[in-house]
C-alpha positions in Angstrom: 81.5 88.0 120.8 78.5 86.3 119.3 77.3 88.6 116.6 80.2 90.8 115.2 81.7 89.5 111.9 84.4 87.1 112.9 87.3 88.7 111.0 86.5 92.2 112.4 86.0 90.7 115.9 89.3 88.8 115.8 91.2 91.9 114.7 89.5 94.1 117.3 90.4 91.6 120.0 93.9 90.7 118.7 95.4 93.9 117.3 95.7 95.6 120.7 97.2 92.4 122.1 99.6 92.1 119.2 100.7 95.7 119.8 101.1 95.2 123.5 103.0 92.0 122.9 105.4 93.7 120.5 106.0 96.4 123.1 106.7 93.6 125.6 109.2 92.0 123.2 110.8 95.4 122.7 111.6 96.0 126.3 112.8 92.4 126.7 115.3 93.1 123.9 116.2 96.5 125.3 117.1 94.9 128.6 119.6 92.7 127.0 121.0 95.4 124.6 121.8 97.6 127.6 123.2 94.8 129.7 125.3 93.6 126.8 127.1 97.0 126.9 128.5 96.0 130.3 130.1 92.7 129.2 129.4 89.3 127.7 129.3 87.8 131.3 126.5 90.3 132.1 124.6 89.2 129.0 125.1 85.6 129.9 123.8 86.2 133.5 120.5 87.5 132.1 120.3 84.7 129.5 120.9 82.0 132.1 118.1 83.4 134.2 115.6 82.6 131.5 114.5 79.2 132.8 113.4 80.7 136.2 111.8 83.8 134.6 110.0 81.6 132.1 108.8 79.3 134.8 107.4 82.2 136.8 105.6 83.7 133.8 104.4 80.2 132.8 102.6 79.8 136.1 101.1 83.3 135.8 100.1 83.0 132.2 98.9 79.3 132.5 96.7 80.2 135.4 95.5 83.2 133.4 94.7 81.0 130.4 92.5 78.9 132.7 90.8 82.0 134.1 90.3 83.3 130.6 88.7 80.2 129.2 86.4 79.5 132.2 85.4 83.1 132.6 84.6 83.5 128.8 82.7 80.3 128.8 80.7 81.4 131.8 79.9 84.7 130.1 78.7 82.8 127.0 76.4 80.7 129.3 75.2 83.8 131.2 76.3 82.5 134.6 77.2 85.8 136.3 77.9 84.3 139.8 80.4 81.9 138.2 82.1 84.7 136.3 82.6 86.7 139.6 83.9 83.7 141.5 86.3 82.8 138.7 87.9 86.2 138.7 88.4 86.4 142.5 89.6 82.8 142.8 92.0 83.6 140.0 93.5 86.5 142.0 93.8 84.2 145.0 95.8 81.6 143.0 98.0 84.3 141.6 98.9 85.5 145.2 99.8 82.0 146.3 102.0 81.4 143.2 103.7 84.8 143.9 104.7 83.7 147.4 106.4 80.5 146.2 108.6 82.4 143.7 109.4 85.2 146.2 110.7 82.5 148.6 112.8 81.0 145.8 114.3 84.3 144.8 115.3 85.2 148.3 116.9 81.9 149.1 118.1 80.2 145.9 119.1 82.8 143.3 122.9 82.3 143.5 122.7 78.5 143.9 120.8 78.3 140.6 123.7 79.9 138.8 126.4 78.0 140.7 125.0 74.7 139.3 125.4 76.0 135.7 128.8 77.8 135.7 131.8 78.4 137.9 132.4 81.9 136.4 132.1 84.1 139.5 131.1 87.3 137.6 128.1 85.5 136.0 127.1 84.0 139.4 127.3 87.5 141.1 125.4 89.3 138.4 122.8 86.5 138.1 122.2 86.2 141.8 121.4 89.9 142.1 119.2 89.7 139.0 117.1 86.7 140.1 116.8 87.9 143.7 115.1 91.1 142.5 113.0 89.6 139.7 111.6 86.8 142.0 111.6 88.7 145.3 109.4 91.4 143.8 107.3 89.2 141.5 103.9 90.3 142.9 103.8 92.9 140.1 104.0 90.4 137.2 101.5 88.0 138.8 99.0 90.7 139.5 99.4 92.2 136.0 99.0 89.0 134.1 95.9 87.9 136.1 94.2 91.2 135.9 94.9 91.5 132.2 93.5 88.1 131.5 90.3 89.1 133.2 90.1 92.1 130.9 90.8 89.9 127.8 88.2 87.4 128.8 85.5 90.2 128.7 86.7 91.5 125.4 88.5 94.6 126.7 91.8 94.0 125.0 92.4 97.7 124.4 92.9 98.3 128.1 95.4 95.4 128.3 97.4 97.1 125.4 97.6 100.2 127.6 98.7 98.4 130.7 101.4 96.4 129.0 102.6 99.3 127.0 102.8 101.5 130.1 104.8 98.9 132.0 107.1 98.3 129.0 107.7 102.0 128.4 108.5 102.6 132.1 111.0 99.7 131.9 112.7 101.1 128.8 113.1 104.5 130.4 114.4 103.2 133.7 116.8 100.6 132.1 119.7 102.9 131.2 119.1 105.1 134.2 119.4 102.3 136.7 122.0 100.2 134.8 124.5 103.0 134.2 123.6 105.3 137.1 122.3 108.3 135.1 120.8 111.5 136.6 122.3 111.0 140.0 121.0 107.4 140.5 123.4 104.8 141.7 125.0 102.5 139.1 123.3 99.1 139.6 124.4 97.3 136.4 122.5 94.0 135.9 120.5 94.5 139.1 119.3 97.8 137.6 117.8 95.9 134.7 115.9 93.7 137.1 114.7 96.6 139.2 113.5 98.5 136.1 111.5 95.4 135.0 109.7 94.9 138.3 108.9 98.6 138.6 107.3 98.5 135.1 105.3 95.4 136.1 104.0 96.9 139.3 102.9 100.0 137.4 101.2 97.9 134.8 99.4 95.9 137.5 98.1 99.0 139.2 96.7 100.3 135.9 95.1 96.9 135.1 93.5 96.9 138.5 92.1 100.4 137.9 90.7 99.4 134.5 89.0 96.3 136.0 87.4 98.3 138.8 86.2 101.2 136.6 85.7 99.8 133.1 85.0 96.1 133.4 81.2 95.9 134.1 81.0 92.2 133.3 82.9 91.2 136.4 82.0 92.2 140.0 85.0 92.2 142.3 83.7 91.3 145.7 85.7 90.0 148.7 83.1 87.3 149.5 84.0 85.6 146.2 87.7 85.4 147.3 86.8 82.3 149.3 88.4 79.2 147.6 85.9 77.2 145.5 87.0 73.7 144.6 84.9 73.5 141.4 86.1 77.0 140.2 89.8 76.2 141.0 89.4 72.8 139.4 87.9 74.5 136.3 90.7 77.0 136.1 93.5 74.4 136.5 91.8 71.8 134.2 92.9 74.2 131.4 95.6 76.1 133.3 97.8 73.2 134.6 98.4 71.8 131.1 99.2 75.3 129.9 101.6 75.9 132.9 103.3 72.5 132.2 103.5 73.2 128.5 105.1 76.6 129.0 107.3 75.4 131.9 108.8 72.7 129.6 110.4 75.6 127.8 112.4 76.2 131.0 113.6 72.7 131.0 114.5 72.8 127.4 116.5 76.1 127.7 118.3 74.8 130.8 119.2 71.6 128.9 120.3 73.5 125.8 122.4 75.8 127.9 124.2 72.8 129.3 124.8 71.4 125.8 126.1 74.8 124.5 128.2 75.9 127.4 130.3 72.7 126.9 131.5 74.3 123.7 131.8 78.0 124.8 130.0 80.5 126.9 129.6 82.6 123.7 127.3 79.9 122.4 125.0 80.3 125.4 125.0 84.1 124.8 124.0 83.5 121.2 121.2 81.2 122.3 120.0 83.9 124.8 120.1 86.5 122.1 118.0 84.3 119.9 115.3 83.9 122.5 115.2 87.7 122.9 114.9 88.2 119.1 112.4 85.4 118.4 110.0 87.1 120.8 109.4 89.8 118.1 108.1 87.0 116.0 106.3 84.8 118.5 104.8 87.5 120.7 102.5 88.9 118.0 101.3 85.3 117.4 100.7 84.9 121.1 98.8 88.2 121.1 96.7 86.9 118.2 96.0 83.8 120.3 95.0 85.8 123.3 92.4 87.5 121.2 91.3 84.2 119.7 90.8 82.2 122.9 87.9 84.1 124.4 86.1 84.2 121.0 86.3 80.4 120.7 85.4 79.8 124.3 82.5 82.2 124.2 81.1 80.7 121.0 81.6 77.2 122.3 79.5 78.1 125.3 77.0 79.8 123.0 76.9 76.8 120.6 78.0 78.6 117.5 80.3 76.2 115.7 80.5 78.1 112.5 82.1 81.1 114.3 84.6 78.7 116.0 85.7 77.3 112.6 86.1 80.7 111.0 88.1 82.0 113.9 90.5 79.1 113.7 91.0 79.4 110.0 91.7 83.2 110.1 94.0 82.8 113.1 96.1 80.2 111.2 96.4 82.5 108.2 97.5 85.5 110.2 99.9 83.4 112.3 101.6 81.8 109.3 101.9 85.3 107.7 103.7 86.7 110.8 106.0 83.7 110.9 107.0 84.1 107.2 108.0 87.7 107.9 110.1 86.5 110.8 111.7 83.9 108.6 112.7 86.4 106.0 114.2 88.8 108.6 116.3 86.0 110.2 117.5 84.7 106.8 118.4 88.1 105.3 119.9 90.2 108.2 121.0 88.0 111.1 124.2 89.9 111.5 122.4 93.1 112.0 120.3 91.6 114.8 123.4 90.2 116.5 125.3 93.5 116.4 122.5 95.1 118.4 123.9 93.1 121.3 127.4 94.4 120.8 128.4 91.2 119.0 131.1 93.1 117.1 132.7 94.1 120.3 132.6 90.5 121.7 135.1 89.1 119.2 134.3 87.3 116.0 133.0 84.2 117.7 129.6 85.6 118.4 128.9 86.5 114.8 130.6 83.3 113.6 128.4 81.2 115.8 125.3 83.4 115.7 124.7 84.0 112.0 124.3 80.3 111.0 122.4 79.6 114.3 119.7 82.2 113.5 119.3 81.1 109.9 119.0 77.5 110.8 116.6 77.9 113.8 114.3 80.2 111.8 113.5 77.5 109.4 111.2 76.1 112.1 109.1 79.3 111.8 107.6 77.9 108.6 105.7 75.3 110.7 105.5 77.0 114.2 102.6 79.3 113.4 100.1 76.5 112.8 101.3 74.6 115.9 101.0 77.7 118.2 97.4 78.4 117.1 96.4 74.7 117.5 97.7 74.7 121.1 95.5 77.7 122.0 92.5 76.1 120.3 93.0 73.0 122.4 93.1 75.1 125.5 90.0 77.1 124.6 88.0 74.0 124.1 89.1 72.3 127.3 91.7 70.0 125.9 94.9 71.6 127.3 96.4 68.2 127.8 96.8 67.9 124.0 98.8 71.1 124.0 100.9 69.7 126.7 101.6 66.5 124.7 102.7 68.5 121.7 105.0 70.6 123.8 106.6 67.7 125.6 107.2 65.8 122.5 108.7 68.8 120.6 111.0 70.1 123.4 111.9 67.1 125.6 111.3 64.0 123.5 112.7 65.3 120.2 114.6 68.7 120.5 116.9 68.0 123.5 117.9 64.4 122.6 118.5 65.4 118.9 120.5 68.5 120.0 122.6 66.3 122.3 123.3 63.7 119.6 124.1 66.3 117.0 126.5 68.1 119.4 128.4 64.8 119.9 128.4 63.6 116.3 128.6 66.8 114.2 129.6 69.6 116.6 128.2 73.0 117.5 127.0 74.1 114.1 124.7 71.0 113.8 123.0 71.6 117.2 120.7 74.3 115.8 119.1 71.8 113.3 117.3 70.2 116.3 114.8 73.1 116.2 113.3 72.6 112.7 113.4 68.8 113.2 111.4 69.1 116.4 108.9 71.5 114.8 108.2 69.0 112.1 107.1 66.5 114.7 105.0 69.2 116.4 103.1 70.3 113.4 102.2 66.7 112.5 100.9 66.0 116.0 99.0 69.3 116.1 97.2 68.5 112.8 96.2 65.0 114.1 95.0 66.4 117.5 93.0 69.3 115.8 91.1 66.7 113.7 90.3 64.8 116.9 89.1 67.9 118.8 86.9 68.9 115.9 85.2 65.5 115.9 84.6 65.5 119.6 83.7 69.1 120.2 82.8 71.0 117.1 81.0 68.4 115.0 78.4 67.6 117.8 77.6 71.4 118.0 76.9 71.5 114.3 74.4 68.6 114.7 72.7 70.4 117.6 72.4 73.7 115.8 71.0 71.8 112.7 68.1 70.4 114.8 
C-alpha cells in the first residue's frame, strides 16, 4: 500500500474488482433477460423492485465503505486492536441491517407494488420477488461486509472469486428455476429471486472462508463483537453519507417510474432496462473506486500525499476512459441492447421509446466518470457528506424536477434530457469540492512531509 508504484498498485487492487463487478453486472442483466421472456409485466415487476433492492444494497455497501475506510486507515496507523474491532463491529451492523429488511420483505412486499400500479400481474410477480430477495437478504449483507474487509487489507483477488462464484451460480440457476428445467418446479419471477439469494449466500460463505484462512491482517474474535461507540461512530461517519447518497438513487428511480408510468408501462420497462445496461459501464468504475479507496485511506494515514494525488489522477483517467467506451456503445447500437430483452417481441413501442432514451441518457457518461471518482475520494478522506451533497443535488434537486417539467412541457422524449443536465451540475460541484478537500486534507500533509 505504501511502497508499490501507484499505477501498478491501483491496477493490482482494481482489476480484480473490475472483473468481479462486470460479472455482477452480467448476472443482473441475465436475470432480466430471462424474466423478459415471460412477459413485459414480469420485466416491469423486476424493474419496479429496484428502489427497494438498491436501498438494501446501499445500506450494505455504505456500511462497508465506512468499514473499509476506517479499517484501512487503522492499518496505515498500525493500530491492530482498532482494526480487529472495526471488522467485528462491521459484521454486527450488517446483521442488524439484515433484520430490518427481512421484516420489510415478509410484511410489505405486495403493498410496495400496490402503491405504484394497479396491474395485478405486476403486483403478484413483484410481491413474490421482493419477499424472497428481502426475506433471505442475510446472504447479500454478509457477502458485502466480508468482501469489504478483504478489500481494505488489499486482498481484492479473493473478492473477485467470491463475487464471480455467486454470479455464476445465479446465472446457472436462473433458467432452471424460472422455467422449471431438469425436474425443478417452474417458479417464474420468484425463481429469479431465489437464484439471486442462493448465489449471494454461496458468495458470503466463500468470503467468510477467505477471511478466516487468508486474511492475516484481521483477527476475528468474538470479544470484539461487543458494540463500540467510537468504532461504530467512525464507520458511520463515512458510511451514513454513503448510505444516504446511494439510497437517493432509490428515491430518484421511484420518482422517475411515477413520471414514466403516466405515459405508458413500456416507458418504465425501458428505464429498467437502461439501469441494467448502464451497470456494465458504471460497475467497472465502482470496481476501480473500490481499489482506489483503501490506497488513499492507507496513504492518508501514513502521511504520503504524493501517492494520494497520483492515485486520484490515474483513477480519473481510467474512469473517463471506461465511460467513453460506454458512450460509444450506447450511441452506436442501442437497438441491439434493447433486443436482448425481447424488445422486438414487445411491440414497436419499446424500441421506439428505448433507442432515443439510451442515446440521450448516455451523453451524461462524458461527465459521470469524474464525479464518481470524486465521490469516492471524499469518502476515503472522511468527507462523505460532500458526496452526499453532490448526489442530492444531482438526483433530487435537479434530475427529478427537470424530468417532471420536461414531461409536462415537451412529453416523454424530452424526459431523458434530465440526466445529462443533472450530471453537468454534479461535475461542477465535484470539482469545487475536490479543490476544497485538497486544501484541507492533502496540502497540510505536504507541508508536514516537507519539514
